[in-house]
N, C-alpha and C positions, 0 to 999 in steps of 0.2 A: 325439755324437748331434745336437745343433744342430737345424736346421730339419727334419731327416729325421723327427723324432718327430711333427711336426705334419702332414706330408704325407698319411699315410693317413686323416686325418680329413676331408680335402677332396677327395681323389682320386676318390671315387665320382661326382663331377660329370663325369668323363670318360666315364662309362657312360651318361649321359642320351641322347646321340644314338642309340646302338645300341638303347636301350630303346624308342625310338619307331619306328626303322626296322625292327627285327626283327619286329615284329608284321605287317608288310606284305611285306617283302622276303626273309625267310628261311623255310625250311620250319619249321612249328611245333615239330617235334621238336628240330631244331637250335637254334632260338631259345630253347626252354625250358631245354635243357641249358646253353647258353652263358650266358644271363642268370642262372641259378641259381648256376653256378660263380663268375661274377664277383661276384655279391652276397655269397655265403658267404665268399669269400676277403677281400673288402674289409671286410666287417663284422668278421671275426676280427682283421684287421690294425688297424683303428681301435680296437677294444676293447683290444688289446694295448698300443697307444700311449697310450691313456687311463691304463692301469695304470702305464706307465713315467713319464708326466707326474706322476702322483700320488706315486710313490715318490721320484723325484728332486726334485720341487718342494716336498715336505713334510719332507725329511730334517732340516731345521733347526728345525722346529716343536717346541715343548716337549711332552713326553709322548709323542712318537712311539716306536714299538717297535723302530726300526731300530738297528743297532749304532752306537756313538758315532763310529767311524772314518768313517762315511758322511757326516758333517757337517763333517769337517776342511776347512780353507780350501784345501788342495791338491786335495782331491777336488772341491770346489765349482768350482775353477778349471778342472779337467780335464773336468768334466761341466757343460755349459751348462744352466741351469735357470731357471725362472720361478715364483716362489712363488705369484703370482696364478693362473697356469695350473694349478699343482699343487693349489691349494685348490679350484679350480673342477672339477678332474677327480674329486674325491671324490664330490660329489653326482651328477655325470654317470655315474660307474661304478655307484653305488647305483641310479640310475634305470634303467640298462641291465639290471642284475641283476633288478630288480623286474619290469619290463615283460616281459622274456624269460621269467622264471619264471612269471609270471601267464599268459602265452600258452601255455606248455607244460602248465600245470596245467589251464587251460580246455580245451585240446585233448584231454587225457587224460580229463577228467571227462565231456565231452559224448560222446566216443567210447564210454566205458563205459556211459553211460546209453542210448545208441542200441542197443548190443548187449543190454543187459538188457531193453529194450523188445521185442526180437525173440525173447526166450528161449522164449516159449510157442508160437511158430510153427514149422511144419515146417522142418527144416534143409535147405531147397532153396537153390539159387543165388539165386533171385528171391523176395523176401519181399513179398507183396501185403498192404497194410494197408487195411482198410475205413475210409476217411477221406474226408470231403467236401472236404478241402483237396487240390488237385492238385499233387503234387510227386514228384520222384524224385531219388535220389542213390546214389552208390557208397559202401559202407561197408567200409573195409579192416580187417584185423586180426581178433582174436578167434579162434574155432575155425576160421573160414574167411571169405573175402571174400564179401560179399553185395551184391545190388542191391535197394534198397528203392524201391517204387513204390506209389502209392495207387490205389484203384479209380476215384477221380474223374479222375485223369489218364489212366488206361487207357481210360476211357469216352470221352474226348475225342479219341482217336487212332484212325486206321485201322490194320488189321493190318500193312501194310507199314511204317507209321510206328512202330508198336510195336517191330518188329524193329530199326529204326534206333535207337530209344531204348535198347534193351538192348545193341546193339553199341557205342553211345557210352559207356554206363556200364561195360561190360566193358573198353573201352580204357583208361578211367581206372584201373581196378584192375590191369590187366596191366602198364601202364607205371609204376605206383606214383606217380601224380601227386600224391598227398597228401604225399609226402616233398618234392617240389619246392616245393609250396605252403607247407609248414611252414618249410622252409629260408629262403625269401625273406621270409616273414613275420617270422621271428626276425631276419634281417638288417636289415629295415626298422626293427625296434624298436631294434636296436643302433646304427644310424646313419640318421637321418631322410633323409639325402641319397639313400638307396637305395630310397625309396618308389616312384619311377617304375618300378623293376625289378620290384617286387612287383606293381604294377598290370599290367605287361606280361606277367608269367608267369601271372597269373590268366586272362588272355585266351589266351595261346599254349597252355596246357594244354587249354583248351576246344577250340581249333582243332585241336590234335593229336588229341583224341578224335573230333572231327568227321571228320577225314580218315581215321582208322582205321575209323570206322563206314561211311563212304562206300566204302572198299575192301572191307569185309566184306559190305555189302549189294549193292554193285555198281551203285549208282545215286545220284549226288550230289544230284539233284533231290529224291529221296525223303527223304534226310537233311535237306536244307534245309527241306522241308515239315514234317517232324517237329519240327524246332527251332522254326520259326515258330508252328506250331499249339500246341506245348507252352507256348511263351511267352505266347500269347494266353489259354489256358485257366488258366494259373497266375499271371496278373497279380495282384499284390497279396499273393501268398502269401509269408510270411517264408522266407528261405533258412536252412538249418541253420547254427548258429554254430560251425563247426569248420574249422580250417585245411585239413583234408584234403578238405573238400567244396567244390569249386570253384563260385563263383557263376556263373550263366548267362552273364555277360559281355554285351558289346554285340551283341544278337541280330541287328540289321540288317546289321552288318559280317560276322558269321559266315554269315548266309544269302547275302549277296552273294559271299563268298569261295567258297562251295560251288556257286553257280551259274556260277562261272567255271572255268577250267581248274585241274587239280590243281597244287599248288606243286612246283617242282623240288626234287629230293632231294639237291642238292649239299651236301656236308658243311661246306664253308667258302666264303664268298663271295669273289669276285675282288677284289683290292686296287684295281682300276681302276674300282670302282663306289662310289657313296655309302655303301651298306651295308657294303662291304668296308673302306672307310676308317674308318667308325664302329666296326666290329668290331675292327680292329687297334688303334684308339685305346683302346677299352675293355680289350683284352688288354694293351696297354702300360701303361695306368693300373693294372691289377691287378698286373702284374709289378713296377712301381715301388713300389706300396703294400707288396707282400710284401717286397721288398728293403729298403725304408726301415724297416719295423718290425723286420726281422731285424737290420739294421745297428745300429739304436738299442738293441735288446735285448742283442746281443752286446757292444757297446761298454760299456753300463752294467754288464753282468755282469762283464766283465774288470776294469774300473776299481774297482768296488765290492768285488769279491772281493779285489783287492790291498790295498784299504783296510781290510778286515775283519780284526781281530786273530784269530790262531789260538787 
């Protein structure tokens, strides 16, 4: 195992350049999928390696539940270990389990509460709430996906802007953006080095929905006006506390992007560009992270299996 078991813990740093460049240089759909995949794989690999550090580093501690053969001198010589790292991995793994479990529990609880709050309303695609607070969001799951909007927000928008708003929220539901958002949120909980990717995906999912709304409405300026006006009338309104509900994101940047030309739909950037180098660096970091964790896991399994008495 050696140093390979530590690599996945720090390799998420290789994804920081693409997290910044993807927001501006890649199509939002491509950026969202790329960043989510990188974050999920790296988070899984770093968690696996934390587990390996704990098992190998604590095999000689009194009272551990592992077979006696795992602490033999020959095994300790064959499997490099560090008791300090092994002991430190225990609270780290507990923390990862607690924060990820809490995130899932909170996500499920808020989602169920939102569906229960709509139980008495007609089962239409759009649920209009009589509320003085202006807000709107896409609510996935339950019997059907729904768009929730308040009368206060609808009153502040023009008819064309309302169509843009609904197209934006439908895009969130159609592309299942809540799954991307929840995945990167869990990844950032598992490894704090992945937080820039979570921030980037929160923005790229909004941009993805903006572009889909512009395509559906047929007017990029109308969507930009709807975003700007909705942001003005809903200023100060709390956003729903659910991973599947994307925050509005940096509104000026979104409006500026919509007032410019539509982003290119190229599936992968050229390697001769800055974003291409960053994307390949992140892909290489992800591959090395996966190979390192697999190598460490297989090596430990083979050695410790041979040391375990039948």
